[in-house]
N, C-alpha and C positions, 0 to 999 in steps of 0.2 A: 607299608612302605619300605621296610627292609627287604620285602621280595621284590619290588619295584628295582631298588638300587643293584638288587643281583644281578636282575634281568640285564638291565643298564650294563653291568660291569660284562656280562655271557657277549651282549651286542659288541663291544669295543674288544672282544678276544682276550679280558685279562684273567677269566677265569673261564670254567666250561662245565655244563649239565653234568657232564660225566666225571669231573675231579670227584676224587673220594675225599670224605672227612678227615682222614689221616692224613692229608697232604698238607692241610692247613691245621690241624686239632689233633695230636695225636692220643691214643688210647682210651676214643670212647667206645662203647658198647657198637657192634658192626660197625667200627670208624673205617675198615679195610674193604668194605662192600658196599656201605651207603655212600651215594651220592649227594652232589648239591640238589640235584632233581629231586631226591627223595626227601631230602630237608623243606626242599619250598611245597612240597605236597603231602608232607605229613606222612609220609609213607617210608621212613627212616627203620621203625623198629627201636629207635634211642627212647630209652624210659624218661617220663619229664620228671624234672627236679621239684615240682610244686607237689607230689604225692607222696607225703611219708618220709622226706630225707631230712641231712642235717640241717640245712637250712631254712627248709620249711617250718622245723620245731624250734631254731634258733629265732625266726621272724614271727613265730605265735608268741614265744615269750616275750621278745623285747621286738616289736615292730618298727623304731626307728633303728635298725640293725643296718649298716651299709653293704653290701655285697658288691666283689669284681664278678664280671661273666666267669673268669676263669672257675671262682668258687661256686658260683650256679651248677657248671658243668660237671667240674670234679665231682659234684653230691652223687652222680649217678655213675661214675665210672666203674664201680665194682660191679654195679647191678648186671644180671644177664639180659642179651637183648628181649625183646616182647616179642620178634618174628622176623622172618627173613626179609628183606629189606624190598620194596615192592609190591609185597603180598597181599596188606591190609594197609589200613587207614587207620590213624589213631594222632589226634591230637595233643603234642608234646611240645610245652612251650619250649624245651632244651632245643629243639628243631631249630627256633629262630632266635635263640639267644648264641647258636653254635654260628649261623648264618652274620649275626653283627660282628661276630670276633672275627670270621674270613674278612667281610669288608674291610674292618680297620685293617686289618693285616696287608692285605691286597692295596689298598689305598697308600697305606701309610698314616691315617688320618684317623683323629676317633669319629664317632658318630655323628655327634651334633654338627660339625662342621660340614661332614657327607650330605646328610639329610638337607641342610641349607643350601648348599650348594645346588645339589641335584634334585631336590623334590620342592623345597618351601620355597626358593627365591624365584624360580621358573614359573611357578603357579601363584607367585604374589601371595602367599599364605604367614602376612606379616604377624598376625596371631599366636603363630603354633612354634613352638618349642620343646626341646629337648632337655628335661632338668639334669642330665646327667646324675650326681650324687644330692642333688640338693634338696630339701623336700619345699622348696617356698614354690607358691605357686604364685603368677601376674593376677594382681587386681583387676577388675572385681572378680571375686569366684566364690562359689557354695561350698562349705562344709560336706565333707564325705559321711556319710554315715554306714558303718560295718557289723556286721556278727563275726565276723573272723577275727582269730586270733584268741590268745587266752584271757579269761575261759571263753569258751565257744558258744555263741549264741545270745551273748549279751551285747546287746548296742552299744558301740564306742563312737568316738570320734577320729576317723582317721585321716583327717586333712593333712596331717603333717606327718604321715607313715613314709618310710623310705620308699622311693620307686624304685630303686637298685634291685627290689626282686624280680623286676619285669625285664631291664635293660631293653634289646630290641624286640623281644616279643610284647612289648606294649609300653616301653616307658617316652609317650607323647603328650606334650598338653596343647589344647586346641579350643577351638570356639566352634558354634554352630557353624558360621557364614566360611569358615576356613573348613570344616569339613562338608560342607557342601560344596566348593571347589573340589575337593579331594574326591568327593563321591563322581562326580563327573569326570576327572581325570582317571579314576580307577577303572571306570566304565566303558572308558572311549578310548582311553592310553594318550589324549589329547596333552602334549606339551610334556611327556616324561616317558614315553615309548614309541618305538618306529610301529608302523602299521603292523608289518609281518609280525612283530615280537606281540604286538598287543592281540594281535588274532588267533597267535600260540596261546596266552594267558587264556583268550576264553574260550577255545577251544579245550582248554585241560581240564575245565569242569566237566566234560563228557563221560570221565573216566567211570570205568566199573570195578576198579577196584574196591573191595566188600569194608566198611559196610555203607559206601557211596551207594546212592540211588539217583535215580533220574530229576525226584524232586530235591533232594539235598545231596551237593559234593562238593568235594574240596579238590580247589585245581593248583596253579602256580600263585599262591599267596591270595587267592579270591576263592569266595564259597558262591555257590548257586543255591539258592532257597526259590523253589518253583517261580526259577525266571529272575528275582531278581538276584542282583551280581554286587558283593561286597564284603564287609566282614563287620565281626563285633570283636570289642575288646573289654577288656577288666582290669581294675586295677583295684584293692582295697577303698573301698568308699565310693565307688565311680564305676560305670559301666556306661558304654557307647555303642552303637552300630549306625554303620553307613550302608545306605541300599541303592542299588540304580537298577532303573528297569528300561532296559533299552528301547523297546516297541515305542513306548511313550516319552523317553527322554526324561524321566520322572526320578527326582532324588529324594530318599528320605533320610532323616538324620533324627536321632533320638538320643539325647544325652542325660543319664540319669546319673544323682548326687547320692545312689546307694546301690548296696549289692546285696540288700535283703530281697532274698529269692520269692518269687510271685509262682506259686506252684513248684515245677520242677525248670524254671526258666529265670533267667535275669532280667530285672524290671524292664529295662530299654527293649531285650529282644521279646518281651510279651507286648509292649507298646508297638513295635514296630508290625508285630504280627496282625495287630489289630488294624492299623491303617493299610496294610499291604492286603487285607480284604477289602477296602472299601476301594482302593485305587488301582489294582489289577483290573484289566478289561477283561 
């Protein structure tokens, strides 16, 4: 959703693929050379704040701690860049927090009303919301189980942990029905993007930037997994995947109220992979 709003703003001439990060959020590693396109495609080389930073340590000790987006990105400001922009792909949540901050700066609005006006209302996704700093979840809901935070590996109830650790890298509450609607929109552009911009998005997964491959590649806020187009999201206690198969117009949505890994994969991903095997022609 964050990438979609940025693509809309690019269409409207309010931002550009070639704008550098420093134009909006100064002081980031690679900030003078990494562009909005790099943020969108996870090729900026900016480290992720979810790996061993001060905010992660604070969250691990007290998962009800609320963070501002600025605190999240500040936690990696003193780290060296991972690589030169555009030379590699690395999934860094910092990229999408930065994009959210840029959206708020350019629109002059907080992210919740922006998402509502640009995505949720046009698609009639009335059961989807952005919680902001609130840890409340609309009823009915399932409690979330997590083995994250201290002590690591023990099962905990993560239902009311702060969602602010994610911001625009994953802070959205939704339902199966709404996410089905979103999956179709993401895979077709219908109701959210012009045909030309949607084609640009779909073509973006043809990238050869390592470690992307023909079977698995990251584009403009969309992932190609053996022909399925979509995205996976996780917040402690919950993980979800939404996937669309263009050839058969099939949508798979999996929501799991646990982040306990199944082997090396999140449970929603494992379920999707099983479903995709029987649903791919």
